[in-house]
A tleap script that builds the chain and sets N, CA, C and O, in Angstrom:
source leaprc.protein.ff14SB
mol = sequence {
  NMET ARG LEU LEU GLU LEU ILE ALA ALA HIE
  GLY SER ILE ARG GLN ALA GLY VAL ALA LEU
  LYS MET SER TYR GLY ARG ALA TRP GLY LEU
  VAL GLN GLU LEU ASN THR THR PHE GLY ARG
  PRO VAL VAL ARG ALA ALA PRO GLY GLY ALA
  SER GLY GLY GLY ALA ARG LEU THR PRO LEU
  GLY GLU GLY VAL VAL ALA SER TYR ARG ALA
  ALA GLU SER ALA SER ALA ARG ALA ALA ARG
  ALA SER ILE ALA LYS MET GLN ALA LEU ALA
  ARG LYS CSER
}
set mol.1.N position { -83.096 39.689 195.411 }
set mol.1.CA position { -83.186 39.068 194.189 }
set mol.1.C position { -83.799 37.511 194.289 }
set mol.1.O position { -84.371 36.932 193.365 }
set mol.2.N position { -83.606 37.094 195.318 }
set mol.2.CA position { -83.998 35.364 195.172 }
set mol.2.C position { -85.317 35.327 195.772 }
set mol.2.O position { -85.914 34.251 195.734 }
set mol.3.N position { -85.969 36.511 196.421 }
set mol.3.CA position { -87.096 36.448 196.732 }
set mol.3.C position { -87.991 36.770 195.585 }
set mol.3.O position { -89.073 36.184 195.565 }
set mol.4.N position { -87.678 37.714 194.505 }
set mol.4.CA position { -88.377 37.778 193.352 }
set mol.4.C position { -88.441 36.697 192.371 }
set mol.4.O position { -89.437 36.470 191.683 }
set mol.5.N position { -87.267 35.987 192.324 }
set mol.5.CA position { -87.152 34.855 191.541 }
set mol.5.C position { -88.176 33.671 192.163 }
set mol.5.O position { -88.857 32.914 191.471 }
set mol.6.N position { -88.132 33.687 193.409 }
set mol.6.CA position { -89.095 32.542 194.002 }
set mol.6.C position { -90.623 33.138 194.022 }
set mol.6.O position { -91.535 32.348 194.268 }
set mol.7.N position { -90.919 34.521 193.765 }
set mol.7.CA position { -92.208 34.844 193.723 }
set mol.7.C position { -92.620 34.471 192.283 }
set mol.7.O position { -93.703 33.932 192.057 }
set mol.8.N position { -91.753 34.761 191.342 }
set mol.8.CA position { -91.914 34.290 189.895 }
set mol.8.C position { -92.277 32.794 189.638 }
set mol.8.O position { -93.114 32.393 188.830 }
set mol.9.N position { -91.452 31.993 190.520 }
set mol.9.CA position { -91.601 30.582 190.580 }
set mol.9.C position { -92.886 30.022 190.990 }
set mol.9.O position { -93.558 29.161 190.422 }
set mol.10.N position { -93.088 30.585 191.953 }
set mol.10.CA position { -94.504 29.977 192.843 }
set mol.10.C position { -95.584 30.786 192.634 }
set mol.10.O position { -96.723 30.376 192.857 }
set mol.11.N position { -95.345 31.953 192.207 }
set mol.11.CA position { -96.523 32.802 192.017 }
set mol.11.C position { -97.466 33.271 193.127 }
set mol.11.O position { -98.653 33.591 193.176 }
set mol.12.N position { -96.284 33.165 194.147 }
set mol.12.CA position { -96.873 33.655 195.672 }
set mol.12.C position { -95.858 34.174 196.361 }
set mol.12.O position { -94.762 33.614 196.348 }
set mol.13.N position { -96.076 35.313 197.056 }
set mol.13.CA position { -95.123 36.109 197.973 }
set mol.13.C position { -95.199 34.891 199.346 }
set mol.13.O position { -94.169 34.439 199.846 }
set mol.14.N position { -96.282 34.582 199.703 }
set mol.14.CA position { -96.356 33.894 200.868 }
set mol.14.C position { -95.466 32.452 200.945 }
set mol.14.O position { -94.828 32.108 201.940 }
set mol.15.N position { -95.574 31.572 199.496 }
set mol.15.CA position { -94.858 30.627 199.308 }
set mol.15.C position { -92.978 31.009 199.007 }
set mol.15.O position { -91.903 30.423 199.132 }
set mol.16.N position { -93.419 32.168 198.617 }
set mol.16.CA position { -91.989 32.452 198.171 }
set mol.16.C position { -91.327 32.936 199.604 }
set mol.16.O position { -90.112 32.778 199.720 }
set mol.17.N position { -91.914 33.400 200.478 }
set mol.17.CA position { -91.268 33.577 201.943 }
set mol.17.C position { -90.859 32.293 202.629 }
set mol.17.O position { -89.846 32.236 203.326 }
set mol.18.N position { -91.811 31.072 202.384 }
set mol.18.CA position { -91.576 30.065 202.868 }
set mol.18.C position { -90.625 29.246 202.521 }
set mol.18.O position { -90.215 28.364 203.274 }
set mol.19.N position { -90.149 29.466 201.273 }
set mol.19.CA position { -89.052 28.850 200.717 }
set mol.19.C position { -87.576 29.427 201.229 }
set mol.19.O position { -86.582 28.702 201.279 }
set mol.20.N position { -87.572 30.801 201.592 }
set mol.20.CA position { -86.541 31.412 202.166 }
set mol.20.C position { -86.632 31.482 203.812 }
set mol.20.O position { -85.844 32.174 204.456 }
set mol.21.N position { -87.587 30.761 204.378 }
set mol.21.CA position { -87.726 30.686 205.792 }
set mol.21.C position { -88.193 32.053 206.566 }
set mol.21.O position { -88.079 32.241 207.777 }
set mol.22.N position { -88.624 32.770 205.815 }
set mol.22.CA position { -89.195 34.395 205.671 }
set mol.22.C position { -90.558 34.388 206.285 }
set mol.22.O position { -91.346 33.492 205.980 }
set mol.23.N position { -90.902 35.370 207.167 }
set mol.23.CA position { -92.323 35.225 207.355 }
set mol.23.C position { -93.076 36.190 206.134 }
set mol.23.O position { -92.609 37.009 205.343 }
set mol.24.N position { -93.927 35.880 206.283 }
set mol.24.CA position { -95.089 36.636 205.029 }
set mol.24.C position { -94.812 38.177 205.060 }
set mol.24.O position { -94.487 38.948 204.157 }
set mol.25.N position { -95.066 38.388 206.498 }
set mol.25.CA position { -94.775 39.879 206.693 }
set mol.25.C position { -93.655 40.560 206.275 }
set mol.25.O position { -93.753 41.696 205.810 }
set mol.26.N position { -92.450 39.909 206.405 }
set mol.26.CA position { -91.011 40.529 206.151 }
set mol.26.C position { -90.885 40.276 204.541 }
set mol.26.O position { -90.229 41.097 203.899 }
set mol.27.N position { -91.453 39.235 203.902 }
set mol.27.CA position { -91.694 39.359 202.407 }
set mol.27.C position { -92.293 40.312 201.766 }
set mol.27.O position { -91.729 40.986 200.903 }
set mol.28.N position { -93.587 40.475 202.151 }
set mol.28.CA position { -94.488 41.470 201.785 }
set mol.28.C position { -93.713 43.023 201.991 }
set mol.28.O position { -93.746 43.906 201.134 }
set mol.29.N position { -93.039 43.131 203.283 }
set mol.29.CA position { -92.337 44.326 203.503 }
set mol.29.C position { -91.245 44.621 202.469 }
set mol.29.O position { -91.045 45.795 202.156 }
set mol.30.N position { -90.550 43.668 201.937 }
set mol.30.CA position { -89.298 43.825 201.124 }
set mol.30.C position { -90.029 44.001 199.783 }
set mol.30.O position { -89.574 44.805 198.970 }
set mol.31.N position { -91.047 43.352 199.530 }
set mol.31.CA position { -91.701 43.707 198.097 }
set mol.31.C position { -92.293 45.032 197.766 }
set mol.31.O position { -92.289 45.570 196.659 }
set mol.32.N position { -92.958 45.622 199.208 }
set mol.32.CA position { -93.417 47.257 199.153 }
set mol.32.C position { -92.271 48.219 199.006 }
set mol.32.O position { -92.324 49.330 198.478 }
set mol.33.N position { -91.041 47.530 199.647 }
set mol.33.CA position { -90.030 48.507 199.606 }
set mol.33.C position { -89.250 48.581 198.369 }
set mol.33.O position { -88.590 49.592 198.130 }
set mol.34.N position { -89.280 47.447 197.453 }
set mol.34.CA position { -88.802 47.467 196.055 }
set mol.34.C position { -89.541 48.106 195.254 }
set mol.34.O position { -88.984 48.941 194.542 }
set mol.35.N position { -91.031 47.906 195.126 }
set mol.35.CA position { -91.898 48.873 194.625 }
set mol.35.C position { -91.779 50.266 194.777 }
set mol.35.O position { -91.925 50.977 193.783 }
set mol.36.N position { -91.505 50.818 196.011 }
set mol.36.CA position { -91.391 52.078 196.252 }
set mol.36.C position { -89.969 52.565 195.878 }
set mol.36.O position { -89.816 53.680 195.379 }
set mol.37.N position { -89.032 51.819 196.094 }
set mol.37.CA position { -87.631 52.195 195.493 }
set mol.37.C position { -87.477 52.360 194.151 }
set mol.37.O position { -86.715 53.279 193.850 }
set mol.38.N position { -87.921 51.811 193.336 }
set mol.38.CA position { -88.486 51.479 191.828 }
set mol.38.C position { -89.626 52.777 191.171 }
set mol.38.O position { -89.667 53.169 190.005 }
set mol.39.N position { -90.209 53.099 191.966 }
set mol.39.CA position { -91.253 54.121 191.743 }
set mol.39.C position { -92.595 53.221 190.961 }
set mol.39.O position { -93.675 53.776 190.756 }
set mol.40.N position { -92.399 52.144 190.673 }
set mol.40.CA position { -93.332 51.330 189.982 }
set mol.40.C position { -93.324 50.176 190.585 }
set mol.40.O position { -92.398 49.819 191.314 }
set mol.41.N position { -94.302 49.518 190.351 }
set mol.41.CA position { -94.201 47.960 190.909 }
set mol.41.C position { -93.547 47.073 190.252 }
set mol.41.O position { -93.636 47.025 189.025 }
set mol.42.N position { -92.731 46.167 190.996 }
set mol.42.CA position { -91.656 45.291 190.507 }
set mol.42.C position { -92.691 43.706 190.715 }
set mol.42.O position { -92.454 42.650 190.127 }
set mol.43.N position { -93.583 43.894 191.486 }
set mol.43.CA position { -94.296 42.832 191.695 }
set mol.43.C position { -95.912 43.169 191.997 }
set mol.43.O position { -96.230 43.792 193.010 }
set mol.44.N position { -96.759 42.767 191.165 }
set mol.44.CA position { -98.219 42.586 191.431 }
set mol.44.C position { -98.606 41.616 191.993 }
set mol.44.O position { -98.203 40.485 191.722 }
set mol.45.N position { -99.655 41.945 193.083 }
set mol.45.CA position { -100.234 40.966 193.959 }
set mol.45.C position { -101.548 41.185 194.047 }
set mol.45.O position { -101.972 42.279 194.418 }
set mol.46.N position { -102.363 40.162 193.714 }
set mol.46.CA position { -103.841 40.080 193.811 }
set mol.46.C position { -104.456 39.277 194.924 }
set mol.46.O position { -104.302 38.058 195.006 }
set mol.47.N position { -105.175 40.009 195.803 }
set mol.47.CA position { -105.353 39.228 197.163 }
set mol.47.C position { -105.975 37.948 196.854 }
set mol.47.O position { -106.469 37.624 195.774 }
set mol.48.N position { -105.891 37.202 198.005 }
set mol.48.CA position { -106.397 35.631 198.227 }
set mol.48.C position { -107.972 35.828 198.019 }
set mol.48.O position { -108.611 36.786 197.584 }
set mol.49.N position { -108.349 34.608 198.474 }
set mol.49.CA position { -109.837 34.261 198.548 }
set mol.49.C position { -110.390 33.499 197.562 }
set mol.49.O position { -109.506 32.820 197.039 }
set mol.50.N position { -111.508 33.304 197.055 }
set mol.50.CA position { -112.244 32.726 196.175 }
set mol.50.C position { -111.386 32.488 194.619 }
set mol.50.O position { -111.251 31.432 194.001 }
set mol.51.N position { -110.910 33.791 194.281 }
set mol.51.CA position { -110.292 33.791 193.077 }
set mol.51.C position { -108.892 33.078 193.020 }
set mol.51.O position { -108.329 32.759 191.974 }
set mol.52.N position { -108.359 32.850 194.420 }
set mol.52.CA position { -106.978 32.393 194.633 }
set mol.52.C position { -105.761 33.333 194.789 }
set mol.52.O position { -104.711 32.999 195.339 }
set mol.53.N position { -106.014 34.545 194.246 }
set mol.53.CA position { -105.040 35.523 194.551 }
set mol.53.C position { -103.604 35.208 193.710 }
set mol.53.O position { -103.615 34.720 192.579 }
set mol.54.N position { -102.510 35.522 194.355 }
set mol.54.CA position { -101.349 35.083 193.701 }
set mol.54.C position { -100.429 36.526 193.356 }
set mol.54.O position { -100.864 37.674 193.449 }
set mol.55.N position { -99.304 36.197 193.015 }
set mol.55.CA position { -98.231 37.338 192.705 }
set mol.55.C position { -97.452 37.007 191.545 }
set mol.55.O position { -97.170 35.837 191.290 }
set mol.56.N position { -97.052 38.065 190.757 }
set mol.56.CA position { -96.335 37.986 189.773 }
set mol.56.C position { -95.318 39.188 189.448 }
set mol.56.O position { -95.584 40.343 189.781 }
set mol.57.N position { -94.258 38.877 188.845 }
set mol.57.CA position { -93.387 39.868 188.686 }
set mol.57.C position { -93.896 40.899 187.284 }
set mol.57.O position { -94.442 40.480 186.262 }
set mol.58.N position { -93.577 42.165 187.561 }
set mol.58.CA position { -94.043 42.957 186.269 }
set mol.58.C position { -92.677 43.033 185.107 }
set mol.58.O position { -91.490 42.842 185.368 }
set mol.59.N position { -93.155 43.297 184.078 }
set mol.59.CA position { -91.824 43.430 183.105 }
set mol.59.C position { -90.768 44.099 183.904 }
set mol.59.O position { -89.666 43.551 183.915 }
set mol.60.N position { -90.944 45.291 184.631 }
set mol.60.CA position { -89.898 46.029 185.708 }
set mol.60.C position { -89.335 44.897 186.392 }
set mol.60.O position { -88.143 44.692 186.161 }
set mol.61.N position { -89.958 44.072 187.226 }
set mol.61.CA position { -89.370 43.149 188.090 }
set mol.61.C position { -88.796 42.382 187.386 }
set mol.61.O position { -87.618 42.404 187.743 }
set mol.62.N position { -88.963 41.525 186.371 }
set mol.62.CA position { -88.146 40.564 185.410 }
set mol.62.C position { -86.898 41.218 185.067 }
set mol.62.O position { -85.847 40.613 185.281 }
set mol.63.N position { -86.882 42.628 184.455 }
set mol.63.CA position { -85.674 43.631 184.478 }
set mol.63.C position { -84.902 43.543 185.338 }
set mol.63.O position { -83.792 43.049 185.138 }
set mol.64.N position { -85.278 43.986 186.487 }
set mol.64.CA position { -84.324 44.014 187.541 }
set mol.64.C position { -83.585 42.848 187.917 }
set mol.64.O position { -82.365 42.864 188.081 }
set mol.65.N position { -84.418 41.679 188.076 }
set mol.65.CA position { -83.667 40.362 188.185 }
set mol.65.C position { -82.538 40.106 187.193 }
set mol.65.O position { -81.356 39.957 187.504 }
set mol.66.N position { -83.076 40.070 185.884 }
set mol.66.CA position { -81.976 39.926 185.016 }
set mol.66.C position { -80.819 41.060 185.114 }
set mol.66.O position { -79.655 40.658 185.086 }
set mol.67.N position { -81.022 42.202 185.207 }
set mol.67.CA position { -79.871 43.284 185.233 }
set mol.67.C position { -79.045 42.782 186.683 }
set mol.67.O position { -77.820 42.657 186.656 }
set mol.68.N position { -79.660 42.569 187.665 }
set mol.68.CA position { -78.878 42.385 188.852 }
set mol.68.C position { -78.083 40.937 188.593 }
set mol.68.O position { -76.873 40.862 188.806 }
set mol.69.N position { -78.631 40.130 188.257 }
set mol.69.CA position { -77.993 38.445 187.833 }
set mol.69.C position { -76.838 38.843 186.722 }
set mol.69.O position { -75.745 38.278 186.752 }
set mol.70.N position { -77.152 39.856 185.735 }
set mol.70.CA position { -75.984 40.126 184.928 }
set mol.70.C position { -74.612 40.716 185.597 }
set mol.70.O position { -73.469 40.375 185.290 }
set mol.71.N position { -74.996 41.693 186.596 }
set mol.71.CA position { -74.071 42.409 187.300 }
set mol.71.C position { -73.304 41.526 188.021 }
set mol.71.O position { -72.076 41.611 188.013 }
set mol.72.N position { -73.969 40.585 188.718 }
set mol.72.CA position { -73.420 39.455 189.581 }
set mol.72.C position { -72.502 38.853 188.918 }
set mol.72.O position { -71.335 38.847 189.309 }
set mol.73.N position { -72.876 38.292 187.882 }
set mol.73.CA position { -71.985 37.407 187.016 }
set mol.73.C position { -70.829 38.123 186.466 }
set mol.73.O position { -69.733 37.566 186.513 }
set mol.74.N position { -70.945 39.327 185.936 }
set mol.74.CA position { -69.912 40.253 185.559 }
set mol.74.C position { -68.580 40.685 186.688 }
set mol.74.O position { -67.383 40.758 186.410 }
set mol.75.N position { -69.235 40.928 187.992 }
set mol.75.CA position { -68.465 40.920 188.886 }
set mol.75.C position { -67.660 39.716 189.236 }
set mol.75.O position { -66.429 39.697 189.269 }
set mol.76.N position { -68.332 38.859 189.457 }
set mol.76.CA position { -67.558 37.199 189.482 }
set mol.76.C position { -66.511 37.280 188.498 }
set mol.76.O position { -65.365 37.266 188.946 }
set mol.77.N position { -66.667 37.365 187.206 }
set mol.77.CA position { -65.731 37.260 186.243 }
set mol.77.C position { -64.606 38.124 186.608 }
set mol.77.O position { -63.472 37.649 186.642 }
set mol.78.N position { -64.833 39.396 186.893 }
set mol.78.CA position { -63.814 40.486 187.058 }
set mol.78.C position { -62.932 40.215 188.470 }
set mol.78.O position { -61.826 40.736 188.609 }
set mol.79.N position { -63.436 39.485 189.340 }
set mol.79.CA position { -62.811 39.289 190.408 }
set mol.79.C position { -62.224 37.904 190.454 }
set mol.79.O position { -61.667 37.570 191.499 }
set mol.80.N position { -62.279 37.076 189.471 }
set mol.80.CA position { -61.774 35.684 189.499 }
set mol.80.C position { -60.136 35.892 189.601 }
set mol.80.O position { -59.583 35.105 190.369 }
set mol.81.N position { -59.381 36.744 188.999 }
set mol.81.CA position { -58.054 36.457 188.771 }
set mol.81.C position { -57.485 37.035 190.410 }
set mol.81.O position { -56.579 36.520 191.064 }
set mol.82.N position { -58.264 38.156 190.773 }
set mol.82.CA position { -57.693 38.517 192.353 }
set mol.82.C position { -58.029 37.555 193.108 }
set mol.82.O position { -57.163 37.280 193.938 }
set mol.83.N position { -59.039 36.874 193.150 }
set mol.83.CA position { -59.558 35.899 194.132 }
set mol.83.C position { -58.597 34.761 193.904 }
set mol.83.O position { -58.410 34.104 194.928 }
set mol.84.N position { -57.912 34.333 192.801 }
set mol.84.CA position { -57.174 33.395 192.718 }
set mol.84.C position { -55.728 33.565 193.306 }
set mol.84.O position { -55.150 32.711 193.978 }
set mol.85.N position { -55.215 34.826 192.945 }
set mol.85.CA position { -54.202 35.445 193.422 }
set mol.85.C position { -54.200 35.485 195.311 }
set mol.85.O position { -53.131 35.441 195.920 }
set mol.86.N position { -55.081 35.542 195.785 }
set mol.86.CA position { -55.437 35.611 197.280 }
set mol.86.C position { -55.339 34.224 197.801 }
set mol.86.O position { -54.731 34.047 198.857 }
set mol.87.N position { -55.910 33.153 197.129 }
set mol.87.CA position { -55.865 31.872 197.221 }
set mol.87.C position { -54.678 31.288 197.539 }
set mol.87.O position { -54.431 30.657 198.567 }
set mol.88.N position { -53.732 31.586 196.353 }
set mol.88.CA position { -52.402 30.997 196.236 }
set mol.88.C position { -51.878 31.732 197.375 }
set mol.88.O position { -51.436 31.022 198.278 }
set mol.89.N position { -51.827 32.937 197.535 }
set mol.89.CA position { -51.232 33.575 198.770 }
set mol.89.C position { -51.387 32.786 200.191 }
set mol.89.O position { -50.555 32.653 201.089 }
set mol.90.N position { -52.661 32.329 200.103 }
set mol.90.CA position { -53.015 31.726 201.217 }
set mol.90.C position { -52.461 30.233 201.590 }
set mol.90.O position { -52.258 29.748 202.703 }
set mol.91.N position { -52.278 29.642 200.237 }
set mol.91.CA position { -51.637 28.287 200.341 }
set mol.91.C position { -50.139 28.501 200.551 }
set mol.91.O position { -49.574 27.514 201.024 }
set mol.92.N position { -49.416 29.492 200.325 }
set mol.92.CA position { -48.126 29.627 200.690 }
set mol.92.C position { -47.957 30.214 202.008 }
set mol.92.O position { -46.774 30.284 202.342 }
set mol.93.N position { -48.769 30.644 202.827 }
set mol.93.CA position { -48.799 30.815 204.157 }
set mol.93.C position { -48.763 30.086 205.093 }
set mol.93.O position { -48.809 30.545 206.235 }
savepdb mol mol.pdb
quit
């Protein structure tokens, strides 16, 4: 998800990969895998050159990121009490 967020922020798969200390090949491969998994593009990329190229999230990609972050937030809230109990147990030992 962080790769997708950085693609949205930078408008570039390469720059998103650089920000994550990831090769362009690895970043591009992950984007292709996501596009295949969802059956439609989550990222649209335009080749570089005179026009500059770039990449952007599709509406599907934006929805994927939003849904993932919502699930992440909900799971953190749900786990909060259990984590607090484990921390209290660790302090007792």
